[in-house]
N, C-alpha and C positions, 0 to 999 in steps of 0.2 A: 146692554145699555140700561141705565136707570132713568125712567121717565117719571119725574116727580110732578105730581098733580097740584102744583102751586101756581099762584097767579102773579108771581113776580120772578124776575130773572134768578136763575140758580145755576151753580155748577157743582157737580157731585163727583166724588172720587172715593172708591172703597179700596182699602189697602191691606195687604198682609205684611207682617214684619216679625222679626225675632229680636231677642234681647242681647245677643252677642254682637254688638255694633263695633265696627272698625273705626278708622280714623275719621275725625270730624274735619270737614274742609271749611275754610274761611269763605265768607260771602264774596262773590265776585260779580261784577256788573255784566249784563248781557252784551251781545255784540253791538258795537257802535256803527249802526248802519246809516243813521241820519244824524246830522249835527244837533247837539243838545246833550242832555244829561239823563241817565237812568237813575231813578230814586227807588231804593228798596223800601217798600211800605211795610214797616215792621209791625204795625197794628193789625195788618191783615195777612201776615206771614207767620210761620210757626217752625221753630227749630226742634220742637218736641223734646225739650230738655228737662221737663218737670217729671213728677212721679205719677201724674194723672192727666187726662185730657183737659185742655183749657176750654171750659164750657162757655167762656165769654166769646170764643171764636167759632166753636163747632157745636153742632147737635150730634149726639150719639144716636144713631138710628134706632128707633123703637121697633122691636121685632114684628109685631102684628101689623102696626100701622104702615111701616116701611115696606115690609115684604108683600103683604097682600093688598092693602088699599092703594099702594103706590106702584109697586113693581108688577103686581098681578101675574107674574110668572109667564106673561105672554111672549117674552123674549126667549123662551126655552130654557130659562135658568132653573137650576135645581137647588139653589142655596137659600137658606132661611137666615135672615140677618138678625143676629143675637147680640145684644149689648155686651154680654159677657165675653165675646170674642174680640173686644177692642181694649187695648191697654197702651200705656206709654211707659217705657222703661229704658234706661241706659241710652238716652238720646234718640230713641226711635218711637215712631208710631207703629204699633204691632197689631196687625189684623191676622187672625188665625182662622183657618178652615179645617173642619173635621166632620166625621160622619155624624149624622143626626140619629141618635139611638131611638128616638121617638117617632121616626118617620112613618112607621106603620101603625101608630096608635091614633085611631080616628078621633079620640077625644082630645088630642094635642091641639093647642090653640093654633089658629090660622091654617089648618089643613083643608079648609073648605074649597080652596081653588085646585090644588093638586098636592101630591106628596112631595115634601122637600127632603131630599136625601142627605143634605149637608147643612151644617151650621157655618155661617161666616160673619164678618163684621164690617161696619162702615161708619163713616162720619160725613157730615154735610155742613158746609160753611154757613154762618149766620149772616143775614143782611145787615150791613153796618154802613152808615154814611161817613165817608172819608173826607169830603171837602173837595177843593179844587185840584186840578190836574187834567189830563186828557180823558174826558168822559168819565170822571171818577166820582160818582155819587153812590155807588153800591159797594159791596164788599170788594169786588174786583171789577175791572173794566178793560178798556183797551190797554195793552201793555205786554209784559213778558211773564209767563207762567212757567214754573219749573219745580220738579221734584227730583230728588236723588234717592233711588230705591233699588232694593234687591228683590227680584221676583220669585214666585214659587217654582218648584221643579225638582227633578231628581234624576239619577242615573239608573237605567234598568240593568238587568242581569248581564247584558252585553256591553255595559258601560256606555250606552248611548243616552244622550240627554233627552228627557221627556217632560213636556209641559201639557200634554194632551188633556183636555177637559177643564183646565183652569182658565180663569177669565180675569186677569188683572187689568184695572182701568184707572185712568186719570183723565178727566174731561170737564168741560163746562158747557152750559147751555142757557138759553132763554126760552121760556115756555109760557103759553097762555092757553088755558082750557076753559071751554064753555059748553055746558050741557053734555059733559062726558066726551066731547070731541076735542082733539088738539087743534086749535085754531092756528097756532103758530108755534113751531118748535125748531129753533136753530141751534145746532150743537157742533162743538169742536172737540174732536177726540185726539188727545195728545199721546195717550197710551191705551190702546184697546185691541189687542189681538184676541179674536174669538176663540172658543174652545178647540176648534180644529186648526185655526191659523197658528196657535201657540203650540202645536204638536211637538216641535223640536226644542222648545224653550229658548229659542234664539230670535224669533221673529216678533217685531212690533208693527202694528198697523195704525196709521194715522189718517185723519181726514175730517170732513165735515158733511153734514146733511141737513135737509130742510123738510119740514112737514107742513102741509097747507091745511085749509079748512075742509078738505075732503078726508082728513085723517090719513093722508097718503104720504109715504116717505120717499124722498128723492135723494139719493146719494150723489152729491155734486162733485166732490173731490176725494181721492183716496190714494194712498201709496203705502209701501211697507219698506222696512229695512231689516237686514239680518245681521246679527252680531257674530263675530268670529268665535266668541266663547258663549256658553250657556248663560242666560241672564240671571240665573240663580247663584252663579259663582261669585260675583262681585256687584258692588253698587254702580249704577249708571245714571246719567242725567237724561231726563225726558222733558222737553220744553217746546213752547210755541211763542212766537212774536205775532201779536194780533192787533191790527189797526184797520181803520176804515178803508185804507188803500192797499193793504198787503196782509198776507198771512204766510209765515215761514216756520217750518217745523225743524227741530234740532234734536240730535242724539249725541250726547257727550260733547256739547258745545259746537258741533259741526252741522250746518244746515244741509238737509237732504231732500226737502220737498217744499215748494213755494208756489204762490199764485199772486198775480196782480189783480186785485178786485176791481180796479177801475176800467180794465180793458174788456171784461166779460160781464154783461148784464146778468147772466145766470149766476155767476159766482157772487157778484155784488148783492143780488137779491137774497141769496141763501145765507150770507153773512151780515145782513142788515139788522144787527141786533141793537136793542136799546143800549145806550152807553151806561148801564148800571147793572152789573152782573154779580153773581155770588159764586163761591168756589166749592167743589166737592171732591172726595177721594174714595175709591171702593175696590173690592175684589169679589168676584162671583165665580160660579162654576156652572157647567152644563149639567145634564142629568134629567131634564124633562123632555123637551122636544129636540134639544141639541145634545150632542154627546157629552157625557160626564167623564170624570177622571177614570183611568184604567183600573182594573181590579188590583193590580200590583202596586198602585200608588201608595207610598208610605204616608200615613196620616198620624198626627196633624201636619199640615203644611202651613207655611207662613210667607207673608210679603213684608219686607222691612223698609220703612220710609224714614230716611234721615231728616228730611226737611221739606216743607212747602214754602216757596218764595214767590212773591208777587212784586214786580217792579212796574212803576209807571214812568212815563217819559215826559220831561220838560224840555220843550224846544229852546234853541238859543235865543238870545235877546234881540236878534236882528228883526224879529217879527213884532209887530205892534198889534196883533190880533188879541183882543182882551174881551172877556165877558164879565160884567159886574153883577153883583147881587141886586135883584129887583127891590124897589123901594116904593111904598112900604111893603113889608113882609113880616107877618101875614097881612092880608088886606081884605077889605069888605067890598069895595066898589071898583077901584081901578089901581093899577100899579104901573110903574115905568121900569123898563129893562134897558140899562145903558150898556153900550158896547163900543169897541174901537176896532176898526179893520184897516188893513193896509190899503193904500191908494191904488196899488196895482192888482188887487184881488179881482177876480172875474165874477164869481158866484158866491154870494154870502147869504146865509139863512139863519134865522132863529127858529128852532123846532121845539114844539111843546109836546110832551109825553104825559099820559096819565100813569097811575101807579102800576098798571099792568104792562107798561112799556109800549103801549100803542100810541103811535104818533097821531095827534088829534088836530094839530094846527101847525102850519109852516108859514113864516113871514119872510118874504124876500127883502133883503136890505138894499135899498137904493142909495143910501148915503154912505160915503167913505169917511175915514177919520173917526172922530168921536161923535156919536149920535145916540138916539134912543128910540124905542118903540113903546107904545102904551097898550095895555091889555085891560079889558073890562071884565069884571067878575060875572057879568050876565052871559058871557060866552061859555062859561064852564059851570059844572056842578061844584059845590063845596068839596074840598079835599086837598090832598097832596099831589103836586105835579112836579115834573122835571123839565127844564128847558136847557137847550144846548146851542152853542154857536158853531156853525159849520161854515168853513171858508174853503172854497175850491175842493169840496169833497173830503175835507179833513175836519174832524171834530176837535175844536180848540178847547172847550171846557163845557162842563155841565153843572147846573146848580138846581137847588130845590126851592119851590115857592109853595105857599099855603094859602088857600082861599077859604075864608071863614063864612059862616052862614049870615 
């Protein structure tokens, strides 16, 4: 897993792919589990149809900064992320992994942590304010995340499929780091079979985990699914539906693992992410403390990504739960936040988050229908904040406010 040492929500995915892309599929909506409408967020999705990476949406990971300063190799990974291993061609994001010919050269940049035996590539989504929707103020938020991809792998001399040592991933997370310690790290893995779990090139592992202020990791939920055919033979869809009250994992449009976050305090706590996340895609390999690819692995290997799509959900019009933009905004002394909540709602709150995604204030709403709350600038430091309307444990909307000096 890639643990990015940033102070705002981020989701990262590193991907391998090749240029011989097959048929392009038309966009289709995620499953209609609740009444309402799925909206494809085109500004934060990517079909990879150009001739180069869209740098308005993605950062191409810098080799030294990303590999050593962020990844630190502590996950047992042996891949050195090189921008030259990322390309876009024939409708694919292409991430290549190959041997690092300079792995034994001690003068090679970024070898001060350990020797990296492989070159790989990765991209990370940029933080973009999208506007209203369910918790939608970051690049991605609550909603439906999906890629269509062909993973690395090969047949051995006995014509058995092999993926051992490769580490294809697609995931998102929120993280806050202070004084070198991970204070909060909530992560959802949509595609992450480790180097040994991917031994047969058929298995995908999904789940989520939590890290607290003791720099301790807790794996809360995990499951796996095995494909009938090797995952390097054809393109497959990997997706998750993520909301405050549920998380559902999909493989080729079929749900196979889910959890109700409202019935388990442990699950709810581990998935209690601020409603403004970013997205990432990546491919790694073992080779340090975890097993790397076998000696007979044919290099280079690739992971092919047809698209990344992010959908947000708009409930039907039967609900009158609405959050309005605070006024004035920006403000010096005070501001009003107007809202409307259904008469039959039980628990309604307006929650205030700082730019790090830490909840710093929660206001219980006693009035139903149209009403408002007032905030004083003396309660906060100057800066950018986010506020969300939560009704009966469901985030209705999130907006941004700015406090001036």
